N, C-alpha and C positions, 0 to 999 in steps of 0.2 A: 445203827445199833440200838435196840430197844433198851429201855430202863429195866433193871432187874425185876422190879415189882410187876412189870407187865407179863412176866412168865408165871406168876403165882396164880394158882387156880382160884384162890379166894378173891383176888382182885378181878379176874376175868368174870367170875360169877357175880360179883358186885356190880360190874359194868352191865352185864346182861340184865340183872335185876332192875337197875336204874332205867335201862331202856324199856323194859317191859312195863314198869310203873308209869313212865312217861306216856307210852302208847295207850295204856289203859285209862289213865287220868285225862288224856286228851278228849276222850269221848264223854266225860261227865257233863251233865247239863249245866246251862248257865245258872248262876247262883251258888255254885260250889267252888268258886275260885279259891276261897280260903283253904279248902281241902286239897285241891289240885296243887296249889303252891307249896303247901306244907309237906305233902307226901313226896313231891318231886325233890324238894330241898333235902329231906331226910334220906331218900334213896340215893341221891347224888353224893351226900355226905359220907356214905359208907365207902364208896370207891375212892373218893378224894382223900379221906383220912388214912386209908390203907396206903395210898401212894405217898402222901406226905410223911407218914410214919416211917416208911422205908427209906426216906431221904434223910432221916435224922441219924446222928452219930452215936448218941448215948442210949443205952438200953432203957433207962427210965423215960427218956423223951419219946422213944419209939413206942413204948408201952402205953404212954398217955394217949397218943393218936389212935392206937388200936382200941383202947377203951372207949374213946369217943365214937369210933366206927361201930363198936358193939352197942353203944347207947342209941345210935341212929337206927340200928336194926330193930331194937325194941320199940323205938318211936314209930317205925313203919308198921309194926304189928298193930299198935293201937289205932293208927290212922286207917289201916285197911279194914280193921274191925268196924270202925265207924262207917266207912264206905259200904261195907257189907250190910250193916244194919239199916242204912239208908236205901238199900236195894240198888246201889250203883254198880256193884260188882258181885261176881260169884267165883268160886274156885273150882276149876274143872281140869282134871289130869295134871294137877300141880301148877297150873297157869291161871292167872287172873283173867277174867273176861267180863266185859261190861254187859249189863242186862238190858 
């Protein structure tokens, strides 16, 4: 029996996003490990905090984890902007692609 959060679209999209980020960052050239590590951690944090928040019993506790997940989304935006400015990625058809 799956956990309830596994049926949530937001969780499934967060896992898909983390997978896409990992695949994209894998192709970054040497010397960008700092960016690879940080963007992978931020992307993974989204799904992880959604899952952990769904395991909490009180509404304020759940809300706290969902807010952390939201913060990780915003962190990913900044990190992907840096990757784009460094000409490491481009956005095509709503998907990141290495250059």
